N, C-alpha and C positions, 0 to 999 in steps of 0.2 A: 169376674168372680163374684162381685157384690150383687150384681143383678140376678145372677143364677141363685144365689142364697136367698134373695128376696122372693124370687119365683117359687122356689121349693117351700119356703115358709108360708107362702100364700096358697099352697096346694096345687100349683100348676104342674101339669104333665109336660115334661120337656122332651125334645128330640135333639140328637147330635147330627148335624148335617154339614157336609163339606161345602155346599154351594159351589162345587168345583166345575169348571168349564173345560178342563183339560185332564185327560187320564193320567199324564205324567206328574200332575200336582196333587192327585187324590190323597196319597199317603200323608203328605205334608199337611194338607188341609184338615184331614181327619185327626191327626195328632194335635193340631191347634184346637180343634173343637173339643176333643177329649180333655186336653189340658185346661181349657177354660172351665169345663164342667168340674174337674177335680179341684180347681182353685175355689170354686163355689160350693165345695163340699157336696156336690151332687152324687148321689148313689145310683147304682143301676136300677133300683126300684122306682126312681124318679124319671127314668128315661124310657119312653115308649119303644124306641127302636132297639132296645136290649131284650125285648120280649119275642116269643115265638110269633110267627106270622098270623096264626089264628087269633091270638090275643090282641094283636094290632087291628085286625079286621073287626073284632068284636068291639073294641074301643071306638073305632070310627063309626061303626053302626049305631052305637049307643049315642054318640054325639049328634049324628044326623037325625036320629029319632026325637031328639029334644027340640029340634027347630020348629 
């Protein structure tokens, strides 16, 4: 939670990712990721993968253009 709060305070765009390697564990892993975000007071506006796919593609394109 504390690192998530620091990231949000620094303006970092976050993603919630399960890093799951087995389909039967996906739900549990996502609950863990969402719980961690909530403990860090992370709101949906701070999480890239809460946005429509077009917005995610635009975000990635902008990041790549800065390289």
